[in-house]
C-alpha positions as CSV (number, residue, x, y, z in Angstrom):
1,M,36.2,200.4,-24.5
2,L,39.1,198.8,-26.3
3,T,40.9,198.1,-22.9
4,T,37.7,196.4,-21.9
5,L,37.5,194.2,-24.9
6,Q,41.2,193.3,-24.5
7,A,40.6,192.3,-20.8
8,Q,37.6,190.1,-21.8
9,V,39.8,188.4,-24.6
10,S,42.7,187.8,-22.0
11,N,40.4,186.5,-19.5
12,S,38.8,184.1,-22.1
13,T,41.9,183.1,-23.3
14,A,43.1,182.2,-19.8
15,D,39.7,180.4,-19.1
16,L,40.3,178.4,-22.4
17,S,43.7,177.5,-21.3
18,S,42.7,176.3,-17.8
19,L,39.9,174.4,-19.3
20,M,42.2,172.7,-21.8
21,N,44.8,171.9,-19.0
22,S,42.0,170.3,-16.7
23,L,40.4,168.4,-19.5
24,N,43.5,167.4,-21.3
25,S,40.8,167.3,-24.0
26,S,40.2,165.7,-27.4
27,D,39.6,168.1,-30.5
28,A,35.9,167.9,-30.2
29,D,36.1,169.1,-26.4
30,K,38.4,172.1,-27.6
31,T,35.8,172.9,-30.1
32,K,33.1,172.9,-27.5
33,A,35.2,174.9,-25.1
34,G,36.0,177.5,-27.9
35,M,32.4,178.0,-28.6
36,L,31.4,178.4,-25.1
37,V,34.2,181.1,-24.6
38,L,33.0,182.8,-27.7
39,A,29.5,182.6,-26.7
40,K,30.2,184.5,-23.3
41,M,31.9,187.3,-25.3
């Protein structure tokens, strides 16, 4: 269970990183992206 959770967190972090890079985003966009990632979890 813990491993699964860690994998989800890793994937979410990777998603967030790639999202940041592609958007080159403002703080508001980062906040929105963070909320989306948290919502997926």
